[in-house]
C-alpha positions in Angstrom: 23.7 -3.3 54.8 22.2 -3.1 51.4 19.9 -6.0 50.6 20.6 -7.1 47.0 18.4 -9.1 44.6 20.6 -12.1 45.1 19.8 -12.1 48.8 16.1 -12.0 48.0 16.5 -14.9 45.6 18.3 -16.8 48.3 15.6 -16.6 51.0 12.9 -17.1 48.4 14.5 -20.4 47.2 15.0 -21.7 50.8 11.4 -20.9 51.8 10.0 -22.5 48.7 12.2 -25.6 48.7 12.3 -26.1 52.4 15.9 -27.3 52.6 19.3 -25.8 51.9 20.1 -28.7 49.6 17.0 -28.2 47.4 17.5 -24.5 47.4 21.1 -25.0 46.2 19.8 -27.1 43.3 17.2 -24.5 42.4 19.8 -21.7 42.3 22.5 -23.9 40.6 24.8 -23.5 43.5 26.4 -25.9 46.0 24.9 -26.7 49.4 28.0 -25.2 51.2 27.7 -22.0 49.1 24.0 -21.6 50.1 24.7 -22.2 53.8 27.6 -19.7 53.8 25.5 -17.1 51.9 22.6 -17.5 54.4 24.9 -17.3 57.4 26.6 -14.2 56.1 23.2 -12.5 55.3 21.9 -13.3 58.8 25.1 -12.0 60.4 25.0 -8.7 58.5 21.3 -8.2 59.3 21.7 -9.2 62.9 18.6 -11.5 62.8 17.8 -15.1 62.1 15.8 -15.6 59.0 15.1 -19.4 59.2 14.9 -22.1 61.9 15.1 -25.8 61.4 11.9 -27.6 62.2 11.0 -31.2 61.3 13.9 -31.3 58.8 12.7 -28.2 57.1 13.8 -24.6 57.1 10.9 -22.5 58.4 11.1 -18.7 58.1 11.1 -16.7 61.3 9.1 -13.5 61.7 12.0 -11.6 60.4 12.3 -14.1 57.5 8.6 -13.7 56.7 9.0 -9.9 56.5 11.9 -10.3 54.1 10.0 -12.8 52.0 7.1 -10.3 51.6 9.6 -7.9 50.0 11.2 -10.7 48.0 7.8 -11.6 46.5 7.2 -8.1 45.3 10.7 -7.3 44.2 11.5 -10.6 42.4 8.2 -10.4 40.5 9.0 -6.9 39.3 12.6 -7.9 38.4 11.2 -10.9 36.4 8.8 -8.6 34.5 11.6 -6.1 33.8 13.9 -8.8 32.6 11.2 -10.2 30.3 10.4 -6.7 29.0 14.1 -5.9 28.4 14.5 -9.2 26.5 11.5 -8.3 24.4 12.9 -4.9 23.6 16.2 -6.4 22.6 14.4 -9.0 20.5 12.3 -6.4 18.7 9.0 -7.8 20.1 8.2 -4.8 22.3 8.6 -1.0 22.2 8.0 1.6 19.5 8.5 1.4 15.8 8.5 4.7 13.9 8.3 5.0 10.2 8.1 7.7 7.5 8.0 7.8 3.7 9.6 10.0 1.1 6.2 11.0 -0.4 3.3 12.6 1.5 0.7 10.9 -0.7 1.8 7.5 0.8 0.3 8.5 4.1 -3.1 8.0 2.6 -2.7 4.2 2.5 0.1 3.6 5.1 -2.3 3.4 8.1 -3.8 0.2 6.6 -0.7 -1.7 7.8 -1.3 -0.7 11.4 -4.1 -3.2 12.4 -2.0 -6.2 11.1 1.0 -5.0 13.1 -1.1 -4.6 16.3 -2.4 -8.2 15.9 1.0 -9.7 15.2 2.9 -7.6 17.8 0.4 -6.1 20.3 3.3 -4.8 22.5 4.8 -2.7 19.7 3.5 0.8 19.2 3.6 1.6 15.5 4.0 5.4 14.9 4.0 7.3 11.7 6.3 10.3 11.7 5.4 12.6 8.7 7.8 15.3 9.8 10.7 13.1 8.7 9.4 13.0 5.1 11.7 15.8 4.0 14.9 13.7 4.7 14.0 10.1 5.6 17.5 8.8 5.3 18.9 11.4 7.7 16.1 10.6 10.1 16.9 7.0 9.9 20.7 7.5 10.5 19.9 9.7 13.4 17.6 7.0 14.7 14.6 9.3 14.8 12.7 6.7 12.8 13.2 2.9 12.6 12.1 2.3 9.0 11.8 4.5 6.0 9.8 3.8 2.8 11.9 5.3 0.1 12.2 5.3 -3.7 15.5 7.1 -3.7 18.3 6.6 -1.3 22.1 7.0 -1.1 24.4 4.0 -0.8 25.3 3.8 2.9 27.0 1.1 4.8 24.8 1.4 7.8 21.5 1.1 5.8 20.0 -2.1 4.4 17.1 -1.9 1.9 14.4 -4.4 1.1 12.1 -4.1 -2.0 8.5 -3.5 -1.3 6.6 -2.8 -4.5 6.6 -0.9 -7.8 4.2 1.8 -8.9 3.8 3.5 -12.3 4.0 7.2 -13.0 1.6 8.4 -15.6 0.8 11.7 -17.3 -2.6 13.3 -16.4 -4.4 16.0 -18.3 -7.9 17.5 -18.7 -10.3 15.2 -20.7 -10.4 17.8 -23.5 -6.6 18.3 -23.7 -5.0 17.5 -27.1 -3.0 14.7 -25.4 -6.1 13.0 -24.0 -7.0 9.7 -25.5 -3.4 8.7 -26.4 -2.1 5.5 -25.0 1.2 7.0 -24.2 3.0 10.3 -24.6 6.6 11.2 -25.4 8.9 13.8 -23.7 8.6 16.2 -26.7 4.9 16.4 -25.9 5.7 18.3 -22.7 8.0 20.9 -24.4 5.3 23.6 -24.6 3.2 22.6 -21.6 3.1 24.1 -18.2 4.2 21.3 -15.8 2.5 21.1 -12.4 4.5 19.3 -9.7 4.1 17.9 -6.2 7.7 18.7 -5.2 10.5 21.0 -6.2 11.9 20.5 -9.7 15.2 19.0 -8.5 13.3 16.1 -6.9 10.8 15.5 -9.6 10.7 12.0 -11.1 9.1 13.4 -14.3 11.9 15.8 -14.9 14.9 13.8 -13.7 14.0 10.4 -15.3 11.8 11.3 -18.2 12.2 14.8 -19.6 15.9 15.7 -18.8 17.4 12.6 -20.3 15.5 13.4 -23.5 16.8 17.0 -23.5 13.5 18.6 -22.7 13.6 21.4 -20.1 10.2 23.0 -19.8 10.3 26.7 -18.9 6.9 26.7 -17.2 7.1 24.6 -14.0 4.9 25.2 -11.0 5.0 23.4 -7.6 1.5 23.1 -6.1 2.3 20.5 -3.5 -1.2 19.1 -2.8 -2.7 16.5 -5.1 -6.1 18.1 -4.9 -4.7 21.4 -6.1 -3.0 19.7 -9.0 -6.2 17.9 -9.9 -8.1 21.2 -9.9 -5.5 23.0 -12.0 -5.3 20.2 -14.5 -9.1 20.0 -14.9 -9.1 23.7 -15.5 -6.6 23.4 -18.3 -3.9 25.2 -16.5 -1.3 22.6 -17.2 -0.4 18.9 -17.2 1.1 16.7 -14.5 2.4 13.3 -13.7 1.9 11.2 -10.6 1.3 7.6 -9.7 -1.6 5.8 -11.4 -3.1 4.8 -8.1 -3.1 8.4 -6.8 -5.1 9.7 -9.7 -7.3 6.7 -10.1 -10.4 8.3 -8.5 -10.3 11.3 -10.8 -9.7 9.1 -13.8 -12.6 6.7 -13.0 -14.9 9.7 -12.5 -14.0 11.0 -15.9 -12.6 14.3 -14.5 -9.1 13.5 -15.8 -7.5 11.7 -18.6 -4.2 9.8 -18.5 -1.5 8.3 -20.6 1.6 6.2 -20.0 5.0 7.9 -20.1 6.4 6.0 -23.1 5.2 2.6 -24.3 6.7 0.7 -21.4 5.7 3.3 -18.8 7.8 4.9 -16.1 8.0 2.8 -13.0 9.2 3.7 -9.5 10.5 1.0 -7.1 9.8 1.5 -3.4 12.1 0.0 -0.7 12.1 -0.3 3.1 15.2 1.3 4.4 16.4 0.0 7.8 19.6 0.3 9.8 21.5 -2.8 9.0 21.9 -3.7 12.7 18.1 -4.0 13.0 17.2 -5.7 9.8 16.5 -9.0 11.5 14.4 -7.5 14.3 11.1 -9.6 14.4 9.0 -6.4 14.5 10.7 -4.9 11.5 10.6 -8.1 9.6 6.8 -8.3 10.1 6.3 -4.7 9.3 8.1 -5.1 5.9 5.9 -8.1 5.2 2.8 -6.1 5.9 3.9 -3.2 3.8 4.4 -5.5 0.8 0.8 -6.6 1.3 -0.4 -3.0 1.3 1.0 -2.3 -2.2 -1.2 0.7 -3.3 -0.7 -0.1 -7.0 -2.4 -3.5 -6.8 -5.5 -3.3 -9.1 -8.1 -4.4 -6.5 -6.8 -1.7 -4.1 -7.1 1.3 -6.5 -10.7 2.1 -5.8 -10.1 1.8 -2.1 -7.1 4.1 -2.2 -8.8 6.7 -4.3 -12.0 6.8 -2.1 
């Protein structure tokens, strides 16, 4: 005979309550149902598990042995049920996130301590290898949350706004454009443009230069911010990036900057989550913390740039 969890719960309840009637109430069953279940279990095992003594049900030696097993198994079952409920409720497990911009990984870890405090049983993991295609990684459930500034409309994905940052032009302090409050697309026509990413994904080209009919012939992808800073300082070209990313170089006087048009060029970041998980408590808390980590907040610029 295979001993099932229900059998262990039965003998545990009888032993703790002392009577079949009380055990029935504990298990939300009728007294006859408990008596029948106990009789059937003893018949199949071929041993008596309880004897009646002083109006109480006292476990026999065989019953005590089964109760030892019940204590261990039921405790583990209870923990497993609690853990599974926590997983289902989004209060336990692993949360993986990635962004569409490698530079964001400089400030992203600042959200981790707050998450550990609010949900100590959630392991927050950053997955930089998903940066190339965050949306695909999200749909494949390789990550749980993506921080994106461009995303396709998809019925399975919900987005929540996080913060806005501003793209600015950067140039050497002695460059002819240095000292201007803002620049115009035509100012880039004869410049060498230094980019983080491929031209097709460049915010400067797609949202600023191309709509104005400016298509610079000299475009170079350097990838690393430090490489772009060095090249711009050396007068090898101009670039554009977020104000918070270049803030350290600007504060030190190694670079000059100007807004892209009088009103600037802003980029809105969103948290992208599978719609079926948007109400998960862990994800809700992570989105709140990410909003607090806005790298463009003035009092954070010096920290981010350090």
